[in-house]
TORKOL-4160 file (C-alpha; in steps of 0.2 Angstrom, whole numbers, padded with zeros to 4 digits, m for minus):
337
<pt num="1" X="0410" Y="0346" Z="0182"/>
<pt num="2" X="0415" Y="0330" Z="0174"/>
<pt num="3" X="0432" Y="0323" Z="0179"/>
<pt num="4" X="0442" Y="0319" Z="0165"/>
<pt num="5" X="0452" Y="0302" Z="0166"/>
<pt num="6" X="0468" Y="0298" Z="0158"/>
<pt num="7" X="0467" Y="0282" Z="0148"/>
<pt num="8" X="0482" Y="0272" Z="0150"/>
<pt num="9" X="0488" Y="0256" Z="0142"/>
<pt num="10" X="0495" Y="0240" Z="0152"/>
<pt num="11" X="0512" Y="0248" Z="0150"/>
<pt num="12" X="0506" Y="0264" Z="0158"/>
<pt num="13" X="0509" Y="0274" Z="0142"/>
<pt num="14" X="0495" Y="0285" Z="0136"/>
<pt num="15" X="0483" Y="0276" Z="0123"/>
<pt num="16" X="0485" Y="0290" Z="0112"/>
<pt num="17" X="0503" Y="0286" Z="0111"/>
<pt num="18" X="0498" Y="0270" Z="0105"/>
<pt num="19" X="0487" Y="0275" Z="0092"/>
<pt num="20" X="0502" Y="0287" Z="0085"/>
<pt num="21" X="0513" Y="0272" Z="0085"/>
<pt num="22" X="0501" Y="0262" Z="0075"/>
<pt num="23" X="0499" Y="0276" Z="0062"/>
<pt num="24" X="0518" Y="0277" Z="0061"/>
<pt num="25" X="0520" Y="0258" Z="0058"/>
<pt num="26" X="0508" Y="0258" Z="0045"/>
<pt num="27" X="0515" Y="0274" Z="0037"/>
<pt num="28" X="0534" Y="0266" Z="0038"/>
<pt num="29" X="0527" Y="0249" Z="0030"/>
<pt num="30" X="0519" Y="0258" Z="0014"/>
<pt num="31" X="0535" Y="0267" Z="0013"/>
<pt num="32" X="0546" Y="0250" Z="0013"/>
<pt num="33" X="0534" Y="0243" Z="0001"/>
<pt num="34" X="0538" Y="0258" Z="m0011"/>
<pt num="35" X="0556" Y="0254" Z="m0010"/>
<pt num="36" X="0554" Y="0236" Z="m0014"/>
<pt num="37" X="0542" Y="0236" Z="m0028"/>
<pt num="38" X="0554" Y="0239" Z="m0044"/>
<pt num="39" X="0549" Y="0249" Z="m0060"/>
<pt num="40" X="0549" Y="0232" Z="m0069"/>
<pt num="41" X="0536" Y="0224" Z="m0059"/>
<pt num="42" X="0525" Y="0239" Z="m0059"/>
<pt num="43" X="0527" Y="0241" Z="m0078"/>
<pt num="44" X="0523" Y="0222" Z="m0081"/>
<pt num="45" X="0507" Y="0225" Z="m0069"/>
<pt num="46" X="0502" Y="0240" Z="m0079"/>
<pt num="47" X="0504" Y="0230" Z="m0096"/>
<pt num="48" X="0493" Y="0217" Z="m0090"/>
<pt num="49" X="0479" Y="0231" Z="m0084"/>
<pt num="50" X="0480" Y="0239" Z="m0101"/>
<pt num="51" X="0480" Y="0224" Z="m0110"/>
<pt num="52" X="0464" Y="0218" Z="m0101"/>
<pt num="53" X="0449" Y="0218" Z="m0115"/>
<pt num="54" X="0436" Y="0216" Z="m0102"/>
<pt num="55" X="0435" Y="0218" Z="m0083"/>
<pt num="56" X="0447" Y="0216" Z="m0068"/>
<pt num="57" X="0442" Y="0203" Z="m0055"/>
<pt num="58" X="0447" Y="0205" Z="m0038"/>
<pt num="59" X="0448" Y="0190" Z="m0026"/>
<pt num="60" X="0454" Y="0188" Z="m0007"/>
<pt num="61" X="0446" Y="0180" Z="0008"/>
<pt num="62" X="0445" Y="0188" Z="0026"/>
<pt num="63" X="0453" Y="0205" Z="0028"/>
<pt num="64" X="0462" Y="0203" Z="0012"/>
<pt num="65" X="0445" Y="0201" Z="0004"/>
<pt num="66" X="0440" Y="0217" Z="0011"/>
<pt num="67" X="0456" Y="0226" Z="0005"/>
<pt num="68" X="0453" Y="0218" Z="m0013"/>
<pt num="69" X="0433" Y="0224" Z="m0012"/>
<pt num="70" X="0441" Y="0242" Z="m0009"/>
<pt num="71" X="0454" Y="0240" Z="m0024"/>
<pt num="72" X="0440" Y="0235" Z="m0035"/>
<pt num="73" X="0430" Y="0250" Z="m0030"/>
<pt num="74" X="0445" Y="0262" Z="m0033"/>
<pt num="75" X="0449" Y="0254" Z="m0050"/>
<pt num="76" X="0431" Y="0255" Z="m0055"/>
<pt num="77" X="0429" Y="0274" Z="m0050"/>
<pt num="78" X="0444" Y="0278" Z="m0060"/>
<pt num="79" X="0441" Y="0271" Z="m0077"/>
<pt num="80" X="0445" Y="0252" Z="m0075"/>
<pt num="81" X="0430" Y="0242" Z="m0073"/>
<pt num="82" X="0432" Y="0230" Z="m0059"/>
<pt num="83" X="0422" Y="0218" Z="m0048"/>
<pt num="84" X="0425" Y="0209" Z="m0032"/>
<pt num="85" X="0423" Y="0189" Z="m0032"/>
<pt num="86" X="0424" Y="0179" Z="m0017"/>
<pt num="87" X="0434" Y="0164" Z="m0020"/>
<pt num="88" X="0422" Y="0152" Z="m0011"/>
<pt num="89" X="0407" Y="0159" Z="m0022"/>
<pt num="90" X="0419" Y="0156" Z="m0037"/>
<pt num="91" X="0420" Y="0139" Z="m0033"/>
<pt num="92" X="0402" Y="0137" Z="m0032"/>
<pt num="93" X="0397" Y="0143" Z="m0048"/>
<pt num="94" X="0402" Y="0162" Z="m0049"/>
<pt num="95" X="0418" Y="0158" Z="m0058"/>
<pt num="96" X="0407" Y="0157" Z="m0073"/>
<pt num="97" X="0409" Y="0177" Z="m0074"/>
<pt num="98" X="0428" Y="0176" Z="m0078"/>
<pt num="99" X="0434" Y="0173" Z="m0095"/>
<pt num="100" X="0451" Y="0174" Z="m0103"/>
<pt num="101" X="0448" Y="0193" Z="m0108"/>
<pt num="102" X="0449" Y="0198" Z="m0089"/>
<pt num="103" X="0463" Y="0201" Z="m0077"/>
<pt num="104" X="0463" Y="0193" Z="m0060"/>
<pt num="105" X="0471" Y="0202" Z="m0046"/>
<pt num="106" X="0472" Y="0191" Z="m0030"/>
<pt num="107" X="0475" Y="0198" Z="m0013"/>
<pt num="108" X="0483" Y="0188" Z="0000"/>
<pt num="109" X="0494" Y="0191" Z="0016"/>
<pt num="110" X="0500" Y="0172" Z="0018"/>
<pt num="111" X="0500" Y="0168" Z="m0001"/>
<pt num="112" X="0493" Y="0150" Z="0004"/>
<pt num="113" X="0475" Y="0153" Z="0006"/>
<pt num="114" X="0467" Y="0136" Z="0000"/>
<pt num="115" X="0452" Y="0144" Z="m0006"/>
<pt num="116" X="0462" Y="0157" Z="m0017"/>
<pt num="117" X="0473" Y="0142" Z="m0023"/>
<pt num="118" X="0458" Y="0132" Z="m0028"/>
<pt num="119" X="0451" Y="0148" Z="m0037"/>
<pt num="120" X="0467" Y="0151" Z="m0045"/>
<pt num="121" X="0468" Y="0134" Z="m0052"/>
<pt num="122" X="0451" Y="0138" Z="m0062"/>
<pt num="123" X="0457" Y="0155" Z="m0067"/>
<pt num="124" X="0472" Y="0146" Z="m0075"/>
<pt num="125" X="0461" Y="0134" Z="m0084"/>
<pt num="126" X="0452" Y="0149" Z="m0091"/>
<pt num="127" X="0468" Y="0157" Z="m0097"/>
<pt num="128" X="0465" Y="0172" Z="m0086"/>
<pt num="129" X="0481" Y="0182" Z="m0082"/>
<pt num="130" X="0484" Y="0185" Z="m0063"/>
<pt num="131" X="0492" Y="0199" Z="m0053"/>
<pt num="132" X="0496" Y="0194" Z="m0035"/>
<pt num="133" X="0497" Y="0206" Z="m0022"/>
<pt num="134" X="0505" Y="0196" Z="m0007"/>
<pt num="135" X="0512" Y="0197" Z="0010"/>
<pt num="136" X="0524" Y="0182" Z="0006"/>
<pt num="137" X="0532" Y="0183" Z="m0011"/>
<pt num="138" X="0538" Y="0165" Z="m0010"/>
<pt num="139" X="0521" Y="0157" Z="m0009"/>
<pt num="140" X="0511" Y="0145" Z="m0018"/>
<pt num="141" X="0500" Y="0159" Z="m0025"/>
<pt num="142" X="0516" Y="0169" Z="m0030"/>
<pt num="143" X="0522" Y="0154" Z="m0040"/>
<pt num="144" X="0507" Y="0152" Z="m0050"/>
<pt num="145" X="0504" Y="0171" Z="m0054"/>
<pt num="146" X="0511" Y="0181" Z="m0069"/>
<pt num="147" X="0516" Y="0195" Z="m0058"/>
<pt num="148" X="0519" Y="0196" Z="m0040"/>
<pt num="149" X="0519" Y="0213" Z="m0030"/>
<pt num="150" X="0527" Y="0211" Z="m0014"/>
<pt num="151" X="0516" Y="0219" Z="0000"/>
<pt num="152" X="0525" Y="0211" Z="0014"/>
<pt num="153" X="0526" Y="0218" Z="0031"/>
<pt num="154" X="0538" Y="0215" Z="0045"/>
<pt num="155" X="0525" Y="0216" Z="0059"/>
<pt num="156" X="0507" Y="0220" Z="0060"/>
<pt num="157" X="0503" Y="0237" Z="0070"/>
<pt num="158" X="0496" Y="0236" Z="0087"/>
<pt num="159" X="0498" Y="0230" Z="0104"/>
<pt num="160" X="0498" Y="0211" Z="0099"/>
<pt num="161" X="0505" Y="0211" Z="0082"/>
<pt num="162" X="0492" Y="0199" Z="0077"/>
<pt num="163" X="0477" Y="0208" Z="0069"/>
<pt num="164" X="0478" Y="0212" Z="0050"/>
<pt num="165" X="0483" Y="0231" Z="0050"/>
<pt num="166" X="0499" Y="0235" Z="0042"/>
<pt num="167" X="0496" Y="0221" Z="0030"/>
<pt num="168" X="0479" Y="0227" Z="0023"/>
<pt num="169" X="0485" Y="0245" Z="0023"/>
<pt num="170" X="0500" Y="0240" Z="0013"/>
<pt num="171" X="0489" Y="0229" Z="0001"/>
<pt num="172" X="0476" Y="0243" Z="m0002"/>
<pt num="173" X="0490" Y="0257" Z="m0005"/>
<pt num="174" X="0497" Y="0245" Z="m0018"/>
<pt num="175" X="0480" Y="0243" Z="m0026"/>
<pt num="176" X="0479" Y="0262" Z="m0026"/>
<pt num="177" X="0496" Y="0262" Z="m0035"/>
<pt num="178" X="0489" Y="0251" Z="m0048"/>
<pt num="179" X="0474" Y="0262" Z="m0051"/>
<pt num="180" X="0485" Y="0278" Z="m0052"/>
<pt num="181" X="0496" Y="0271" Z="m0065"/>
<pt num="182" X="0481" Y="0265" Z="m0075"/>
<pt num="183" X="0472" Y="0281" Z="m0074"/>
<pt num="184" X="0488" Y="0291" Z="m0080"/>
<pt num="185" X="0491" Y="0278" Z="m0094"/>
<pt num="186" X="0473" Y="0280" Z="m0101"/>
<pt num="187" X="0473" Y="0299" Z="m0099"/>
<pt num="188" X="0459" Y="0298" Z="m0087"/>
<pt num="189" X="0454" Y="0316" Z="m0082"/>
<pt num="190" X="0444" Y="0326" Z="m0070"/>
<pt num="191" X="0429" Y="0326" Z="m0081"/>
<pt num="192" X="0430" Y="0307" Z="m0083"/>
<pt num="193" X="0431" Y="0305" Z="m0064"/>
<pt num="194" X="0415" Y="0317" Z="m0062"/>
<pt num="195" X="0405" Y="0305" Z="m0074"/>
<pt num="196" X="0408" Y="0291" Z="m0062"/>
<pt num="197" X="0404" Y="0302" Z="m0047"/>
<pt num="198" X="0389" Y="0313" Z="m0053"/>
<pt num="199" X="0382" Y="0314" Z="m0035"/>
<pt num="200" X="0399" Y="0320" Z="m0026"/>
<pt num="201" X="0402" Y="0338" Z="m0026"/>
<pt num="202" X="0416" Y="0336" Z="m0039"/>
<pt num="203" X="0405" Y="0327" Z="m0051"/>
<pt num="204" X="0391" Y="0340" Z="m0048"/>
<pt num="205" X="0405" Y="0355" Z="m0052"/>
<pt num="206" X="0411" Y="0346" Z="m0068"/>
<pt num="207" X="0393" Y="0340" Z="m0075"/>
<pt num="208" X="0379" Y="0352" Z="m0070"/>
<pt num="209" X="0375" Y="0365" Z="m0082"/>
<pt num="210" X="0367" Y="0381" Z="m0080"/>
<pt num="211" X="0352" Y="0375" Z="m0089"/>
<pt num="212" X="0349" Y="0362" Z="m0077"/>
<pt num="213" X="0348" Y="0375" Z="m0062"/>
<pt num="214" X="0340" Y="0390" Z="m0069"/>
<pt num="215" X="0323" Y="0395" Z="m0069"/>
<pt num="216" X="0316" Y="0397" Z="m0088"/>
<pt num="217" X="0310" Y="0413" Z="m0094"/>
<pt num="218" X="0292" Y="0414" Z="m0094"/>
<pt num="219" X="0282" Y="0426" Z="m0107"/>
<pt num="220" X="0274" Y="0435" Z="m0094"/>
<pt num="221" X="0287" Y="0437" Z="m0082"/>
<pt num="222" X="0299" Y="0448" Z="m0093"/>
<pt num="223" X="0295" Y="0467" Z="m0093"/>
<pt num="224" X="0299" Y="0481" Z="m0105"/>
<pt num="225" X="0310" Y="0496" Z="m0101"/>
<pt num="226" X="0294" Y="0508" Z="m0102"/>
<pt num="227" X="0284" Y="0497" Z="m0088"/>
<pt num="228" X="0281" Y="0506" Z="m0072"/>
<pt num="229" X="0288" Y="0502" Z="m0056"/>
<pt num="230" X="0272" Y="0494" Z="m0051"/>
<pt num="231" X="0272" Y="0483" Z="m0065"/>
<pt num="232" X="0290" Y="0478" Z="m0061"/>
<pt num="233" X="0285" Y="0474" Z="m0044"/>
<pt num="234" X="0270" Y="0463" Z="m0049"/>
<pt num="235" X="0281" Y="0454" Z="m0062"/>
<pt num="236" X="0295" Y="0450" Z="m0048"/>
<pt num="237" X="0281" Y="0445" Z="m0036"/>
<pt num="238" X="0274" Y="0432" Z="m0049"/>
<pt num="239" X="0292" Y="0425" Z="m0052"/>
<pt num="240" X="0296" Y="0424" Z="m0033"/>
<pt num="241" X="0315" Y="0426" Z="m0040"/>
<pt num="242" X="0319" Y="0443" Z="m0031"/>
<pt num="243" X="0322" Y="0449" Z="m0049"/>
<pt num="244" X="0315" Y="0452" Z="m0066"/>
<pt num="245" X="0323" Y="0453" Z="m0084"/>
<pt num="246" X="0320" Y="0469" Z="m0094"/>
<pt num="247" X="0319" Y="0465" Z="m0113"/>
<pt num="248" X="0316" Y="0472" Z="m0129"/>
<pt num="249" X="0302" Y="0469" Z="m0142"/>
<pt num="250" X="0313" Y="0453" Z="m0147"/>
<pt num="251" X="0316" Y="0447" Z="m0130"/>
<pt num="252" X="0333" Y="0452" Z="m0130"/>
<pt num="253" X="0341" Y="0457" Z="m0113"/>
<pt num="254" X="0342" Y="0476" Z="m0109"/>
<pt num="255" X="0345" Y="0474" Z="m0090"/>
<pt num="256" X="0339" Y="0467" Z="m0073"/>
<pt num="257" X="0329" Y="0473" Z="m0059"/>
<pt num="258" X="0332" Y="0466" Z="m0042"/>
<pt num="259" X="0323" Y="0469" Z="m0025"/>
<pt num="260" X="0339" Y="0478" Z="m0021"/>
<pt num="261" X="0337" Y="0490" Z="m0036"/>
<pt num="262" X="0319" Y="0494" Z="m0030"/>
<pt num="263" X="0323" Y="0497" Z="m0013"/>
<pt num="264" X="0338" Y="0509" Z="m0018"/>
<pt num="265" X="0326" Y="0519" Z="m0030"/>
<pt num="266" X="0312" Y="0521" Z="m0015"/>
<pt num="267" X="0326" Y="0528" Z="m0004"/>
<pt num="268" X="0333" Y="0540" Z="m0017"/>
<pt num="269" X="0317" Y="0546" Z="m0024"/>
<pt num="270" X="0305" Y="0544" Z="m0010"/>
<pt num="271" X="0287" Y="0539" Z="m0012"/>
<pt num="272" X="0280" Y="0554" Z="m0019"/>
<pt num="273" X="0289" Y="0552" Z="m0036"/>
<pt num="274" X="0287" Y="0534" Z="m0039"/>
<pt num="275" X="0273" Y="0535" Z="m0051"/>
<pt num="276" X="0285" Y="0543" Z="m0065"/>
<pt num="277" X="0297" Y="0529" Z="m0063"/>
<pt num="278" X="0299" Y="0515" Z="m0076"/>
<pt num="279" X="0310" Y="0499" Z="m0077"/>
<pt num="280" X="0323" Y="0508" Z="m0087"/>
<pt num="281" X="0327" Y="0520" Z="m0071"/>
<pt num="282" X="0330" Y="0507" Z="m0060"/>
<pt num="283" X="0337" Y="0492" Z="m0069"/>
<pt num="284" X="0355" Y="0487" Z="m0070"/>
<pt num="285" X="0361" Y="0490" Z="m0088"/>
<pt num="286" X="0371" Y="0478" Z="m0096"/>
<pt num="287" X="0372" Y="0466" Z="m0082"/>
<pt num="288" X="0384" Y="0450" Z="m0080"/>
<pt num="289" X="0377" Y="0436" Z="m0089"/>
<pt num="290" X="0379" Y="0418" Z="m0092"/>
<pt num="291" X="0375" Y="0405" Z="m0106"/>
<pt num="292" X="0365" Y="0391" Z="m0103"/>
<pt num="293" X="0377" Y="0378" Z="m0107"/>
<pt num="294" X="0390" Y="0385" Z="m0096"/>
<pt num="295" X="0395" Y="0374" Z="m0081"/>
<pt num="296" X="0385" Y="0379" Z="m0065"/>
<pt num="297" X="0400" Y="0380" Z="m0054"/>
<pt num="298" X="0407" Y="0391" Z="m0066"/>
<pt num="299" X="0392" Y="0403" Z="m0064"/>
<pt num="300" X="0394" Y="0401" Z="m0045"/>
<pt num="301" X="0412" Y="0408" Z="m0045"/>
<pt num="302" X="0406" Y="0423" Z="m0057"/>
<pt num="303" X="0392" Y="0428" Z="m0044"/>
<pt num="304" X="0404" Y="0426" Z="m0028"/>
<pt num="305" X="0421" Y="0430" Z="m0033"/>
<pt num="306" X="0419" Y="0448" Z="m0034"/>
<pt num="307" X="0419" Y="0463" Z="m0022"/>
<pt num="308" X="0399" Y="0463" Z="m0022"/>
<pt num="309" X="0391" Y="0446" Z="m0024"/>
<pt num="310" X="0377" Y="0443" Z="m0037"/>
<pt num="311" X="0362" Y="0435" Z="m0031"/>
<pt num="312" X="0353" Y="0433" Z="m0048"/>
<pt num="313" X="0361" Y="0430" Z="m0064"/>
<pt num="314" X="0352" Y="0433" Z="m0081"/>
<pt num="315" X="0354" Y="0418" Z="m0093"/>
<pt num="316" X="0355" Y="0422" Z="m0111"/>
<pt num="317" X="0357" Y="0413" Z="m0128"/>
<pt num="318" X="0369" Y="0417" Z="m0142"/>
<pt num="319" X="0357" Y="0429" Z="m0148"/>
<pt num="320" X="0356" Y="0438" Z="m0132"/>
<pt num="321" X="0339" Y="0433" Z="m0130"/>
<pt num="322" X="0334" Y="0429" Z="m0112"/>
<pt num="323" X="0334" Y="0410" Z="m0107"/>
<pt num="324" X="0331" Y="0412" Z="m0089"/>
<pt num="325" X="0337" Y="0417" Z="m0072"/>
<pt num="326" X="0349" Y="0409" Z="m0061"/>
<pt num="327" X="0349" Y="0412" Z="m0042"/>
<pt num="328" X="0365" Y="0410" Z="m0031"/>
<pt num="329" X="0352" Y="0401" Z="m0019"/>
<pt num="330" X="0349" Y="0387" Z="m0032"/>
<pt num="331" X="0368" Y="0385" Z="m0034"/>
<pt num="332" X="0371" Y="0383" Z="m0015"/>
<pt num="333" X="0356" Y="0371" Z="m0014"/>
<pt num="334" X="0363" Y="0359" Z="m0027"/>
<pt num="335" X="0379" Y="0357" Z="m0017"/>
<pt num="336" X="0391" Y="0366" Z="m0028"/>
<pt num="337" X="0398" Y="0377" Z="m0013"/>
């Protein structure tokens, strides 16, 4: 048996206690930032965001640059186009991507970064408005910005209090607050969010349609109500879906026959009477159906949220004609569950 060793810090306290302390310090720093930021300064920031006719450009160096990158990503995914521009790259030609129609958000803990100051000079020459998320609201960058969001912290979290921890956490949280306000003001919906996240589970749930996942009806895979049980089994084997639709002469859906229906019929009737069995004897009449344009996730819920799950769902158009079959397996494989 491997002996577990209790890891302790220099102060003899368990390191798990230190981890919990860091989390509490960062949470407290965010709480204090929420108390400091007034409605006036937040509304002024929102006005600049909504007035932006092009894109939002985030700038920052070091760990603040990483925080700025995250804020840019959050804004973009929530309906406000944004990019990250490194101040050094900006000073070597990339400032050309910025115009007066843009909005700049600079992120800095000290508020005195030389690279940011130099980039800020170029932004001002272009007439680009500037929001500053700063750890020092009385700094050179603060004095040259249109709106200053105070993201200062009393101390950094951690044993030395030196590494950027609480400060970057607060900066990112302030950026999240800006994104949330913009989302609400623009009426950004869950459907809009899904369009920006088509590969994620939420995106799939809000964008994938039944028609995207169903197996289209093929002429020779449907059976009539008078077809024999052997004909039904042959059609089911060709389709490989574990079910077959029963159709009338106009290809309107009359019912569905599944593997389970056939097994139950054999158990009830025995093998001696199967020659006289036709599709109408074993099919499920008036089955639960779904239209092709329905959300695939809604179909999943329709199949699962019931006392007895449905494994195959007929898909019918507005004229009740069979368009295809949708399997529970295909919905799960698509990542909807």
